Backbone of each chain as ProteinMPNN parsed JSONL, in Angstrom:
{"seq_chain_A": "MYASQQQPFMPDGDLAYTVLADLKRVTREYATAATESVCPTVRQQFTQLMNTTLAMQGELYTAMTQQKMYNAASPALRQEIDKQFKQYQSTQQKTNQFVQQRKSAIPSQSPQAFGNWAYQPAPQWQQQPPGYM", "coords_chain_A": {"N_chain_A": [[-61.154, -9.179, 5.198], [-57.727, -10.702, 5.182], [-57.249, -10.427, 8.203], [-59.756, -10.081, 9.615], [-60.558, -12.445, 9.021], [-59.855, -14.602, 10.598], [-59.158, -15.045, 14.339], [-58.152, -12.127, 15.734], [-54.995, -11.63, 16.289], [-53.784, -9.729, 18.454], [-55.748, -7.098, 20.414], [-56.038, -4.253, 17.633], [-54.667, -1.854, 19.122], [-53.079, -3.016, 21.76], [-51.248, -4.195, 19.857], [-50.102, -1.517, 18.205], [-48.925, -0.234, 20.565], [-46.703, -1.767, 21.451], [-45.312, -1.267, 19.218], [-44.875, 1.694, 19.787], [-43.631, 1.22, 22.173], [-41.153, 0.047, 21.781], [-40.222, 1.839, 19.757], [-39.859, 4.025, 21.112], [-38.268, 3.103, 23.4], [-35.616, 2.307, 21.174], [-35.343, 5.159, 20.34], [-33.953, 6.021, 23.003], [-31.651, 4.424, 22.994], [-30.584, 5.482, 20.607], [-29.766, 7.627, 21.107], [-28.167, 7.112, 23.71], [-25.828, 5.759, 22.736], [-24.459, 7.713, 20.111], [-23.829, 9.522, 22.22], [-21.919, 8.15, 22.848], [-19.853, 7.48, 20.84], [-17.056, 7.505, 19.392], [-15.849, 8.027, 16.195], [-16.76, 10.3, 13.953], [-18.488, 10.473, 11.962], [-19.778, 8.352, 12.93], [-21.24, 9.255, 15.133], [-22.688, 10.919, 13.576], [-24.08, 9.401, 12.51], [-25.769, 7.911, 13.902], [-27.179, 10.342, 15.611], [-28.722, 10.743, 13.797], [-30.458, 9.165, 13.141], [-31.319, 8.775, 15.398], [-33.001, 11.037, 15.5], [-34.736, 10.276, 13.424], [-36.115, 8.252, 14.409], [-37.103, 9.059, 16.567], [-39.226, 11.285, 15.296], [-40.432, 9.281, 14.067], [-41.54, 7.429, 16.376], [-43.212, 9.493, 17.178], [-45.003, 10.084, 15.342], [-46.738, 7.713, 15.075], [-47.565, 7.73, 18.067], [-49.46, 10.024, 17.476], [-50.894, 9.46, 15.264], [-52.197, 6.991, 16.905], [-53.617, 8.692, 18.979], [-54.975, 9.726, 17.345], [-57.043, 7.352, 17.134], [-58.23, 7.226, 19.648], [-56.591, 5.098, 20.665], [-55.294, 5.696, 22.586], [-54.721, 6.632, 25.881], [-53.915, 9.735, 27.417], [-52.703, 11.289, 29.898], [-53.96, 12.627, 32.961], [-53.958, 16.071, 33.309], [-51.705, 18.152, 34.928], [-51.772, 19.559, 38.314], [-53.317, 22.784, 39.096], [-52.289, 23.791, 41.645], [-50.173, 22.388, 41.77], [-48.535, 23.012, 40.079], [-48.089, 25.803, 40.314], [-46.73, 25.288, 42.241], [-44.181, 24.205, 41.96], [-43.121, 25.426, 40.387], [-42.609, 28.431, 41.538], [-40.672, 27.053, 43.758], [-38.429, 26.618, 41.83], [-37.941, 28.978, 40.618], [-36.837, 30.23, 42.713], [-34.313, 29.056, 43.147], [-33.295, 29.308, 40.776], [-32.77, 32.115, 40.997], [-30.776, 31.824, 43.039], [-28.982, 30.191, 42.16], [-28.133, 32.071, 39.939], [-27.299, 34.293, 41.406], [-24.911, 32.832, 42.228], [-23.518, 32.231, 40.296], [-22.825, 34.939, 39.167], [-21.493, 36.131, 41.373], [-19.065, 33.934, 41.179], [-17.989, 34.436, 38.386], [-17.294, 37.079, 38.942], [-14.757, 36.996, 40.054], [-13.51, 36.269, 37.654], [-11.303, 37.498, 35.192], [-12.296, 40.132, 32.532], [-14.452, 38.711, 31.021], [-16.577, 38.194, 27.884], [-19.794, 39.044, 27.384], [-22.731, 36.234, 27.035], [-25.34, 36.102, 24.719], [-28.355, 34.471, 25.818], [-30.311, 34.146, 24.008], [-31.483, 32.634, 21.631], [-32.743, 29.284, 20.849], [-31.859, 27.171, 19.837], [-28.806, 25.47, 20.207], [-25.599, 27.569, 21.154], [-22.778, 27.427, 20.739], [-19.533, 27.246, 22.337], [-16.738, 30.228, 23.087], [-14.756, 29.465, 20.201], [-10.979, 28.792, 21.22], [-8.544, 30.511, 21.67], [-5.364, 29.709, 21.172], [-2.605, 31.187, 23.042], [-0.22, 33.097, 20.877], [3.545, 31.74, 20.514], [5.422, 33.548, 22.946], [3.833, 35.592, 23.395], [3.535, 36.831, 25.537]], "CA_chain_A": [[-59.895, -8.761, 4.589], [-56.784, -11.618, 6.174], [-56.986, -10.234, 9.676], [-60.969, -10.23, 10.247], [-61.273, -14.305, 9.025], [-59.82, -15.574, 11.89], [-59.603, -14.122, 15.601], [-57.117, -10.981, 15.893], [-53.591, -11.808, 17.124], [-54.219, -8.963, 19.623], [-56.152, -5.575, 19.909], [-55.297, -2.589, 17.362], [-54.433, -0.701, 20.591], [-52.14, -3.428, 21.782], [-50.195, -4.564, 18.81], [-49.931, -0.617, 18.029], [-48.508, -0.232, 21.682], [-45.726, -2.863, 21.336], [-44.221, -0.875, 18.42], [-44.332, 2.535, 20.019], [-42.601, 1.139, 23.191], [-40.09, -0.379, 21.266], [-39.272, 3.173, 19.335], [-39.397, 4.697, 22.694], [-36.987, 2.284, 23.506], [-34.553, 2.708, 20.571], [-34.943, 6.419, 20.398], [-32.576, 6.22, 23.869], [-30.252, 3.758, 22.673], [-29.694, 5.977, 19.579], [-28.996, 8.67, 22.169], [-26.68, 6.482, 24.147], [-25.194, 5.39, 21.066], [-24.355, 8.914, 19.7], [-23.045, 9.975, 23.288], [-20.328, 6.835, 23.612], [-19.136, 7.298, 19.981], [-15.68, 8.193, 18.905], [-15.506, 8.632, 15.505], [-17.654, 11.411, 13.915], [-19.266, 9.805, 10.673], [-21.163, 7.229, 13.164], [-21.805, 9.641, 16.121], [-23.492, 12.047, 13.347], [-25.219, 8.244, 12.008], [-26.878, 7.475, 15.409], [-28.289, 11.439, 15.701], [-29.161, 10.911, 12.223], [-31.054, 7.567, 13.004], [-32.341, 9.045, 16.633], [-34.219, 11.615, 15.365], [-35.684, 10.318, 12.627], [-36.772, 7.22, 15.754], [-38.094, 10.068, 18.03], [-40.284, 11.308, 14.434], [-41.507, 8.015, 13.772], [-42.602, 8.025, 17.705], [-44.366, 10.951, 17.313], [-45.876, 9.626, 13.811], [-47.536, 6.869, 15.814], [-48.781, 8.163, 18.851], [-50.669, 10.901, 17.074], [-52.235, 8.284, 14.954], [-53.031, 6.407, 17.744], [-54.833, 9.029, 19.777], [-56.483, 10.267, 17.058], [-57.711, 6.627, 16.497], [-58.624, 6.656, 20.599], [-56.193, 3.969, 21.146], [-53.996, 6.067, 23.575], [-55.638, 7.733, 26.661], [-52.709, 10.975, 27.712], [-52.335, 11.402, 31.327], [-54.807, 13.604, 33.11], [-53.679, 17.206, 33.491], [-51.875, 18.157, 36.319], [-53.247, 20.762, 38.868], [-52.479, 24.517, 38.947], [-51.479, 24.68, 42.426], [-48.639, 21.575, 41.933], [-47.568, 24.112, 38.989], [-47.439, 27.036, 41.101], [-45.598, 25.069, 43.889], [-43.063, 23.785, 41.465], [-43.086, 27.06, 39.73], [-42.376, 28.923, 42.8], [-39.725, 26.346, 43.805], [-37.297, 26.341, 40.443], [-37.791, 30.288, 40.115], [-36.108, 30.711, 43.731], [-33.782, 28.235, 42.813], [-33.105, 29.977, 39.3], [-32.093, 33.408, 41.764], [-29.789, 31.287, 43.551], [-27.987, 30.227, 40.869], [-27.668, 33.346, 39.325], [-26.056, 34.9, 42.206], [-23.904, 32.06, 42.34], [-22.785, 32.306, 38.658], [-22.455, 36.241, 39.278], [-20.314, 35.611, 42.509], [-17.839, 33.229, 40.405], [-18.016, 35.384, 37.419], [-16.481, 38.041, 38.92], [-13.664, 36.6, 39.691], [-12.616, 35.661, 36.038], [-11.372, 38.874, 33.954], [-13.043, 40.433, 31.555], [-15.419, 37.877, 29.912], [-17.997, 39.121, 27.138], [-21.093, 38.185, 28.192], [-22.689, 35.476, 26.045], [-26.819, 36.281, 25.085], [-28.969, 32.819, 25.161], [-31.983, 34.895, 22.987], [-32.015, 31.413, 20.823], [-32.855, 28.176, 21.259], [-30.618, 26.706, 19.658], [-26.943, 25.737, 21.357], [-24.797, 28.219, 20.809], [-21.343, 26.508, 20.927], [-18.844, 28.11, 23.613], [-16.348, 30.701, 21.611], [-13.425, 28.789, 20.029], [-10.473, 28.762, 22.709], [-7.089, 30.901, 21.316], [-4.192, 29.193, 21.976], [-1.718, 32.413, 22.681], [0.918, 32.383, 19.938], [4.266, 31.739, 21.586], [6.572, 34.655, 23.329], [2.993, 36.582, 23.498], [3.601, 38.025, 26.894]], "C_chain_A": [[-59.009, -10.485, 5.517], [-57.026, -11.76, 7.77], [-58.823, -10.593, 9.985], [-61.423, -11.936, 9.792], [-60.999, -15.04, 10.562], [-59.618, -14.286, 13.637], [-57.962, -13.092, 15.765], [-56.024, -11.864, 17.012], [-53.622, -10.901, 18.432], [-54.605, -7.375, 19.338], [-55.447, -5.091, 19.29], [-54.4, -1.998, 18.206], [-53.233, -1.396, 20.909], [-51.129, -3.536, 21.296], [-49.601, -2.373, 18.18], [-48.658, -0.097, 19.111], [-47.26, -0.699, 21.823], [-44.878, -2.399, 20.461], [-43.891, 0.648, 19.18], [-43.633, 2.325, 21.282], [-41.667, 0.795, 22.707], [-39.46, 0.911, 20.795], [-38.898, 4.439, 20.565], [-37.708, 4.451, 23.481], [-35.305, 3.054, 23.16], [-34.468, 3.948, 20.521], [-33.554, 6.455, 21.45], [-31.521, 6.033, 23.644], [-29.79, 4.201, 21.59], [-28.726, 7.134, 20.566], [-27.737, 8.133, 23.257], [-25.862, 6.758, 23.309], [-24.021, 6.678, 20.547], [-23.519, 9.646, 20.732], [-21.313, 9.414, 23.522], [-19.622, 6.981, 22.61], [-17.642, 8.162, 20.01], [-15.771, 8.596, 17.296], [-16.981, 9.475, 14.98], [-18.915, 11.157, 13.222], [-20.418, 8.939, 11.477], [-21.595, 7.968, 14.695], [-23.02, 10.274, 15.076], [-24.925, 10.557, 12.719], [-26.18, 8.16, 12.788], [-27.678, 8.781, 15.534], [-29.08, 11.153, 14.687], [-30.998, 10.127, 12.344], [-32.098, 8.155, 14.699], [-33.094, 10.075, 16.441], [-35.417, 11.415, 14.216], [-36.714, 9.188, 12.936], [-38.537, 8.243, 16.446], [-39.27, 10.87, 16.824], [-41.311, 10.624, 14.444], [-42.572, 7.503, 15.095], [-43.65, 8.503, 17.954], [-45.199, 10.991, 16.475], [-47.211, 8.654, 14.634], [-48.197, 7.257, 17.073], [-49.604, 9.085, 17.94], [-51.382, 9.984, 16.71], [-53.376, 7.402, 15.78], [-53.946, 6.952, 19.037], [-55.783, 9.582, 19.074], [-57.667, 9.067, 16.749], [-58.432, 6.31, 18.085], [-57.98, 5.639, 21.121], [-55.2, 4.342, 22.599], [-54.541, 7.281, 24.757], [-54.131, 9.04, 27.098], [-53.811, 10.862, 29.355], [-53.143, 12.378, 31.727], [-53.786, 14.632, 33.743], [-53.303, 17.276, 34.776], [-52.505, 19.368, 37.17], [-53.081, 22.012, 38.973], [-52.23, 24.63, 40.577], [-50.419, 23.617, 42.689], [-48.095, 22.353, 41.132], [-46.893, 24.853, 39.54], [-46.379, 26.209, 42.127], [-44.424, 24.892, 42.93], [-42.269, 25.464, 40.172], [-42.242, 28.13, 40.378], [-40.397, 28.524, 43.288], [-38.281, 27.049, 43.117], [-36.926, 28.079, 40.317], [-36.937, 30.671, 41.46], [-34.517, 30.094, 43.349], [-32.634, 28.51, 41.683], [-31.743, 31.076, 39.821], [-30.638, 33.082, 42.303], [-28.722, 30.938, 42.831], [-27.313, 31.199, 40.08], [-26.582, 33.982, 40.085], [-24.756, 34.213, 42.056], [-22.829, 32.317, 40.789], [-21.961, 34.022, 38.869], [-21.026, 36.308, 40.119], [-18.898, 35.311, 41.838], [-17.714, 33.852, 39.601], [-17.049, 36.162, 37.739], [-15.245, 38.26, 39.049], [-12.562, 36.186, 38.827], [-13.057, 37.256, 35.222], [-11.921, 38.562, 33.081], [-13.541, 39.452, 30.891], [-16.247, 38.431, 29.245], [-18.713, 38.046, 27.558], [-21.812, 37.978, 26.918], [-24.861, 35.586, 26.224], [-27.522, 34.472, 25.071], [-30.303, 33.297, 24.694], [-32.72, 33.303, 21.951], [-31.97, 30.211, 21.568], [-31.846, 27.119, 21.189], [-28.98, 26.599, 20.083], [-26.23, 26.281, 20.279], [-23.346, 27.871, 21.443], [-20.692, 27.808, 21.838], [-17.673, 28.719, 22.08], [-15.074, 29.926, 21.472], [-12.097, 29.812, 21.131], [-9.151, 29.309, 21.902], [-5.938, 30.444, 22.266], [-3.436, 30.691, 21.661], [-0.396, 31.871, 21.71], [2.204, 32.565, 21.122], [5.155, 33.07, 21.83], [5.35, 35.784, 22.813], [3.267, 37.871, 24.458], [5.087, 38.74, 27.179]], "O_chain_A": [[-59.646, -11.201, 6.29], [-57.014, -12.797, 8.433], [-58.999, -11.562, 10.723], [-62.442, -12.497, 10.194], [-61.693, -15.729, 11.309], [-59.917, -13.102, 13.79], [-56.848, -13.601, 15.889], [-56.214, -12.461, 18.071], [-53.46, -11.493, 19.499], [-54.116, -6.618, 18.499], [-54.266, -5.071, 19.634], [-53.292, -1.668, 17.785], [-52.197, -0.827, 20.564], [-50.08, -3.181, 21.833], [-48.452, -2.306, 17.742], [-47.604, 0.356, 18.665], [-46.538, 0.086, 22.439], [-43.716, -2.799, 20.543], [-42.692, 0.921, 19.236], [-42.932, 3.283, 21.606], [-40.767, 1.375, 23.314], [-38.352, 1.221, 21.233], [-38.044, 5.31, 20.734], [-36.714, 5.079, 23.846], [-34.451, 3.681, 23.788], [-33.284, 4.254, 20.669], [-32.427, 6.766, 21.066], [-30.544, 6.763, 23.811], [-28.729, 3.712, 21.201], [-27.517, 7.348, 20.664], [-26.666, 8.693, 23.488], [-25.249, 7.812, 23.133], [-22.811, 6.474, 20.649], [-22.583, 10.343, 20.339], [-20.249, 9.832, 23.976], [-18.453, 6.718, 22.89], [-17.354, 9.216, 20.577], [-15.756, 9.823, 17.194], [-18.074, 9.301, 15.52], [-20.049, 11.447, 13.604], [-21.563, 8.76, 11.062], [-22.278, 7.268, 15.443], [-24.182, 10.235, 15.481], [-26.142, 10.682, 12.581], [-27.357, 8.31, 12.46], [-28.894, 8.597, 15.582], [-30.281, 11.386, 14.82], [-32.108, 10.406, 11.892], [-33.282, 7.911, 14.932], [-34.022, 10.17, 17.244], [-36.49, 11.999, 14.068], [-37.743, 8.977, 12.294], [-39.755, 8.221, 16.621], [-40.338, 11.13, 17.379], [-42.5, 10.866, 14.653], [-43.779, 7.267, 15.045], [-44.648, 8.212, 18.612], [-46.159, 11.755, 16.571], [-48.396, 8.983, 14.685], [-49.417, 7.105, 17.139], [-50.703, 8.581, 17.708], [-52.326, 9.541, 17.363], [-54.573, 7.164, 15.618], [-54.65, 6.3, 19.808], [-56.906, 9.918, 19.449], [-58.791, 9.331, 16.323], [-59.171, 5.325, 18.108], [-58.548, 5.077, 22.058], [-54.615, 3.577, 23.366], [-54.709, 8.481, 24.539], [-53.126, 8.476, 26.666], [-54.956, 10.547, 29.678], [-53.221, 13.264, 30.875], [-52.918, 14.262, 34.534], [-53.96, 16.809, 35.707], [-53.495, 20.012, 36.826], [-51.869, 22.063, 38.766], [-51.909, 25.781, 40.873], [-49.729, 23.765, 43.697], [-46.906, 22.527, 41.399], [-45.664, 24.927, 39.556], [-45.362, 26.685, 42.631], [-43.505, 25.65, 43.241], [-41.329, 26.014, 39.598], [-41.286, 28.645, 39.799], [-39.38, 29.215, 43.222], [-37.404, 27.727, 43.653], [-35.803, 28.445, 39.973], [-36.197, 31.625, 41.221], [-33.597, 30.912, 43.314], [-31.475, 28.097, 41.667], [-30.556, 31.107, 39.496], [-29.624, 33.757, 42.128], [-27.607, 31.442, 42.961], [-26.16, 31.142, 39.652], [-25.421, 34.196, 39.737], [-23.698, 34.795, 41.815], [-21.63, 32.522, 40.6], [-20.752, 34.207, 38.731], [-19.881, 36.473, 39.698], [-17.905, 36.039, 41.858], [-16.68, 34.398, 39.985], [-15.996, 36.154, 37.103], [-14.583, 39.173, 38.557], [-11.378, 35.898, 39.001], [-14.08, 37.847, 34.875], [-12.178, 37.44, 32.644], [-12.885, 39.256, 29.868], [-16.874, 39.31, 29.836], [-18.539, 36.876, 27.898], [-21.821, 38.763, 25.97], [-25.545, 35.324, 27.213], [-27.119, 33.538, 24.377], [-31.332, 32.743, 25.08], [-33.888, 33.016, 21.687], [-31.369, 30.037, 22.629], [-31.241, 26.46, 22.034], [-28.183, 27.527, 20.222], [-26.12, 25.923, 19.106], [-23.015, 28.118, 22.602], [-21.155, 28.938, 21.992], [-17.574, 28.301, 20.926], [-14.359, 29.72, 22.453], [-12.187, 30.949, 21.594], [-8.571, 28.361, 21.373], [-5.659, 30.641, 23.448], [-3.501, 31.293, 20.589], [0.204, 30.796, 21.72], [2.119, 33.181, 22.184], [5.586, 33.629, 20.822], [5.645, 36.69, 22.034], [3.256, 39.097, 24.345], [5.213, 39.563, 28.086]]}, "seq_chain_B": "MNLMPITAKELEYIADSMSNEDLLIKQCTAAAASCTNPQIQQVLLHQSQVHMQHYQALLNCLQQHQAIAPTQPQS", "coords_chain_B": {"N_chain_B": [[-13.97, 12.794, 4.21], [-14.847, 12.447, 7.006], [-13.402, 9.824, 8.522], [-12.709, 7.561, 11.281], [-11.539, 4.435, 12.651], [-13.532, 2.664, 14.134], [-14.449, 1.711, 17.78], [-14.922, -0.761, 19.93], [-16.608, -0.38, 21.397], [-18.93, 0.931, 19.877], [-19.162, -0.653, 17.467], [-20.313, -2.589, 18.995], [-22.944, -0.806, 19.515], [-23.484, -0.226, 17.29], [-24.033, -3.063, 15.959], [-26.082, -3.97, 17.94], [-28.239, -2.283, 17.396], [-28.799, -2.863, 14.694], [-30.13, -4.916, 15.466], [-32.244, -3.921, 17.127], [-33.738, -2.694, 14.717], [-34.04, -4.869, 13.071], [-35.914, -6.036, 14.174], [-38.224, -4.3, 14.655], [-38.91, -3.844, 12.523], [-40.133, -6.297, 11.556], [-42.302, -6.229, 13.698], [-43.74, -4.148, 12.43], [-44.184, -4.836, 10.366], [-45.904, -7.297, 10.711], [-47.765, -6.527, 12.863], [-49.253, -4.492, 11.078], [-50.019, -6.37, 9.25], [-52.047, -7.918, 11.141], [-53.642, -5.838, 11.585], [-56.891, -3.875, 12.051], [-57.68, -1.531, 11.608], [-57.308, 0.637, 9.607], [-55.945, 3.607, 9.495], [-53.715, 3.238, 11.547], [-52.875, 0.765, 10.462], [-51.574, 1.755, 7.907], [-49.85, 3.718, 9.387], [-48.023, 1.899, 9.893], [-47.046, 0.152, 7.98], [-45.617, 2.265, 6.485], [-43.779, 2.415, 8.527], [-42.562, 0.371, 8.809], [-41.194, 0.243, 6.335], [-38.898, 2.657, 6.554], [-37.835, 1.134, 8.879], [-36.473, -0.622, 7.24], [-34.528, 0.926, 6.033], [-32.832, 2.173, 7.897], [-31.843, 0.026, 8.746], [-30.297, -0.817, 6.672], [-28.9, 1.43, 6.573], [-27.274, 1.606, 8.564], [-25.671, -1.155, 8.389], [-24.332, 0.029, 6.093], [-22.593, 1.703, 7.329], [-21.513, 0.488, 8.878], [-19.896, -1.515, 7.074], [-18.431, 0.732, 5.653], [-16.148, 0.912, 7.581], [-15.394, -1.18, 7.754], [-13.187, -1.449, 5.987], [-11.001, 0.786, 7.44], [-10.657, -0.229, 9.629], [-8.2, -2.284, 12.326], [-6.15, -4.922, 12.062], [-4.678, -5.4, 13.473], [-4.451, -6.265, 17.088], [-4.256, -2.547, 18.804], [-1.997, -0.705, 20.764]], "CA_chain_B": [[-14.767, 12.746, 4.965], [-14.266, 12.613, 8.613], [-13.599, 8.575, 9.385], [-11.783, 7.029, 12.393], [-11.796, 3.464, 13.346], [-14.605, 2.481, 15.377], [-13.92, 1.062, 19.065], [-15.186, -2.109, 20.455], [-18.244, -0.237, 21.853], [-19.419, 1.461, 18.803], [-19.265, -2.002, 16.766], [-21.404, -3.174, 19.947], [-23.926, -0.417, 19.084], [-24.467, -0.741, 15.8], [-24.852, -4.346, 15.72], [-27.332, -3.78, 19.007], [-29.372, -1.41, 16.69], [-29.29, -3.656, 13.977], [-30.95, -5.85, 16.163], [-33.227, -3.478, 17.255], [-34.447, -2.397, 13.696], [-34.805, -6.379, 12.396], [-37.359, -6.573, 15.279], [-38.938, -3.235, 14.414], [-39.076, -4.531, 10.693], [-40.66, -7.492, 11.783], [-42.86, -6.213, 14.283], [-44.053, -3.516, 12.456], [-44.885, -5.535, 9.32], [-46.624, -8.331, 11.097], [-48.55, -5.901, 13.186], [-49.878, -4.29, 10.264], [-50.774, -7.568, 8.92], [-53.561, -8.26, 11.766], [-54.439, -4.617, 12.105], [-57.845, -4.247, 11.477], [-57.714, 0.149, 11.613], [-56.475, 1.839, 8.506], [-54.625, 4.471, 9.79], [-52.608, 2.85, 12.025], [-52.222, 0.174, 9.379], [-50.935, 2.671, 7.131], [-48.713, 3.88, 9.598], [-47.044, 0.53, 10.214], [-46.331, -0.188, 6.498], [-45.02, 2.96, 6.23], [-42.584, 2.495, 9.264], [-41.373, -0.78, 8.493], [-39.882, 0.518, 5.258], [-38.118, 3.339, 6.899], [-36.686, 0.118, 9.524], [-35.271, -1.311, 6.424], [-33.55, 1.704, 5.227], [-32.157, 2.344, 9.123], [-31.187, -1.226, 8.662], [-29.468, -0.575, 5.86], [-27.799, 2.466, 6.582], [-26.265, 0.887, 9.627], [-24.637, -1.723, 7.59], [-23.384, 0.757, 5.418], [-21.564, 2.484, 8.119], [-20.252, -1.108, 9.354], [-18.779, -1.513, 5.948], [-17.22, 1.633, 5.162], [-15.306, 0.807, 8.885], [-14.383, -2.69, 7.452], [-11.714, -1.162, 5.17], [-10.066, 1.41, 7.664], [-9.772, -1.368, 10.715], [-6.746, -2.235, 12.091], [-6.252, -6.523, 12.033], [-3.885, -6.862, 14.944], [-4.884, -5.327, 18.418], [-3.318, -1.531, 19.089], [-1.522, -0.335, 22.208]], "C_chain_B": [[-14.202, 12.246, 6.308], [-14.605, 10.652, 9.193], [-12.6, 8.266, 10.026], [-12.353, 5.855, 12.56], [-12.263, 3.287, 14.342], [-14.169, 1.737, 16.314], [-15.026, 0.011, 18.897], [-16.803, -1.787, 20.726], [-19.172, 0.514, 20.64], [-19.864, 0.368, 17.895], [-20.181, -2.538, 18.156], [-22.797, -2.428, 19.692], [-24.251, -0.569, 18.198], [-24.833, -2.331, 15.327], [-25.787, -4.191, 16.743], [-28.511, -3.325, 17.917], [-29.3, -1.83, 15.343], [-30.227, -4.516, 13.715], [-32.263, -5.5, 16.404], [-34.096, -3.208, 15.879], [-34.8, -3.605, 12.72], [-35.767, -6.492, 13.174], [-38.642, -5.583, 14.953], [-39.302, -3.291, 13.353], [-40.242, -5.8, 10.843], [-42.292, -7.037, 12.24], [-43.947, -5.136, 13.853], [-45.245, -4.021, 10.954], [-45.906, -6.335, 9.772], [-47.635, -7.376, 12.238], [-49.55, -5.441, 12.278], [-50.913, -5.236, 9.506], [-52.006, -8.089, 9.314], [-54.151, -7.004, 11.976], [-55.894, -4.421, 11.276], [-57.98, -2.662, 11.091], [-56.833, 0.432, 10.893], [-55.527, 2.395, 8.608], [-53.587, 3.979, 10.354], [-51.862, 1.669, 11.089], [-51.194, 0.928, 8.784], [-49.724, 3.148, 7.541], [-47.377, 2.632, 9.687], [-46.316, 0.513, 8.761], [-45.246, 0.884, 6.405], [-43.712, 2.781, 6.636], [-41.816, 1.443, 8.692], [-40.673, -0.687, 7.324], [-39.087, 1.497, 5.999], [-36.904, 2.616, 7.885], [-35.941, -0.142, 8.761], [-34.261, -0.009, 5.868], [-32.724, 2.066, 6.746], [-31.403, 0.983, 8.784], [-29.885, -1.151, 7.456], [-28.193, 0.418, 5.629], [-26.616, 1.948, 7.541], [-24.966, -0.115, 9.108], [-24.327, -1.013, 6.646], [-22.147, 1.435, 6.101], [-20.892, 1.639, 8.622], [-19.454, -1.136, 8.492], [-17.859, -0.484, 5.72], [-15.879, 1.539, 6.505], [-14.602, -0.132, 8.81], [-12.924, -2.236, 7.193], [-9.998, -0.443, 6.249], [-9.343, 0.3, 8.714], [-8.571, -2.054, 10.52], [-7.041, -4.262, 12.345], [-5.373, -7.098, 12.936], [-3.885, -5.574, 16.132], [-3.754, -4.055, 19.074], [-3.275, -1.417, 20.343], [-2.817, 0.557, 22.733]], "O_chain_B": [[-13.114, 11.688, 6.447], [-15.528, 10.239, 9.895], [-11.499, 8.574, 9.571], [-13.581, 5.85, 12.65], [-11.754, 3.585, 15.422], [-13.37, 0.892, 15.909], [-15.83, -0.061, 17.968], [-17.807, -2.453, 20.474], [-20.381, 0.467, 20.868], [-21.032, 0.456, 17.517], [-21.098, -3.153, 17.612], [-23.802, -3.137, 19.628], [-25.357, -1.072, 18.0], [-25.707, -2.67, 14.529], [-26.844, -4.362, 16.135], [-29.521, -3.992, 17.696], [-29.851, -1.006, 14.613], [-30.867, -4.875, 12.726], [-33.247, -6.194, 16.146], [-35.274, -3.553, 15.98], [-35.603, -3.499, 11.794], [-36.668, -7.217, 12.752], [-39.813, -5.963, 14.977], [-40.302, -2.605, 13.138], [-41.133, -5.969, 10.011], [-43.284, -7.293, 11.557], [-44.95, -5.016, 14.557], [-46.407, -3.747, 10.656], [-46.981, -6.117, 9.213], [-48.659, -8.056, 12.312], [-50.701, -5.83, 12.475], [-52.099, -5.051, 9.23], [-52.869, -8.56, 8.573], [-55.228, -7.008, 12.571], [-56.026, -4.742, 10.095], [-58.526, -2.558, 9.993], [-55.659, 0.526, 11.252], [-54.428, 2.11, 8.132], [-52.487, 4.168, 9.836], [-50.642, 1.581, 10.953], [-50.017, 0.775, 9.11], [-48.721, 3.197, 6.829], [-46.156, 2.694, 9.545], [-45.148, 0.847, 8.567], [-44.074, 0.539, 6.263], [-42.717, 2.847, 5.914], [-40.693, 1.542, 8.199], [-39.661, -1.363, 7.142], [-38.055, 0.851, 6.182], [-35.722, 2.952, 7.95], [-34.744, -0.076, 9.039], [-33.219, -0.281, 5.271], [-31.559, 2.295, 6.421], [-30.2, 1.086, 8.548], [-28.708, -1.47, 7.627], [-27.145, 0.368, 4.985], [-25.406, 1.906, 7.318], [-23.76, 0.033, 9.307], [-23.702, -1.801, 5.936], [-21.043, 1.656, 5.605], [-19.705, 1.84, 8.878], [-18.283, -0.86, 8.75], [-16.652, -0.695, 5.596], [-14.789, 2.077, 6.316], [-13.527, -0.293, 9.387], [-11.888, -2.473, 7.815], [-8.802, -0.716, 6.145], [-8.157, -0.024, 8.776], [-7.979, -2.384, 9.492], [-8.107, -4.705, 12.773], [-5.143, -8.264, 13.256], [-3.482, -4.413, 16.067], [-2.714, -4.345, 19.664], [-4.154, -1.83, 21.099], [-2.816, 1.04, 23.865]]}, "name": "protein", "num_of_chains": 2, "seq": "MYASQQQPFMPDGDLAYTVLADLKRVTREYATAATESVCPTVRQQFTQLMNTTLAMQGELYTAMTQQKMYNAASPALRQEIDKQFKQYQSTQQKTNQFVQQRKSAIPSQSPQAFGNWAYQPAPQWQQQPPGYMMNLMPITAKELEYIADSMSNEDLLIKQCTAAAASCTNPQIQQVLLHQSQVHMQHYQALLNCLQQHQAIAPTQPQS"}
């Protein structure tokens, strides 16, 4: 084959890595572009390109790991996870208290459940009809 | 369809994105050509095609907005 007749330009792993690094960068750029778009069509286009680019990065990463070209970082230690878990559990409790306190000052809010991972949009804000009061 | 004139910022992002996709097309193709690993080569060849589609999508997006863009600066 063409490549094997001459000295390779770079080792296969390095070649693939340069593409992988660019896919990571371009995914971030699409996210930034989407957040800063004014036209809904342009925003949708950037969002779609971001999702595809992210999927392509994952595809290349998987192929590289299968070919032993990518060493994943070593796993975090149990005690480090425990430490962060405890710390953020306590932060969560304090934040929940804060939310409850502040919310009790707002009259009649219907509780929102977060059972689903998909983002639940905020309820539609209803403008009061004129002469309502 | 929900088409609004694009801002200067969006134009810059679309142009930068086309530069990115153009680079990726060339990078994937060149890397696939000198790659000896068949699995990586296959992924790179496939992805260079997808980047070409991305480039075309961005170009189409720009074309759609050509028609509704003002020719005079707006206040």
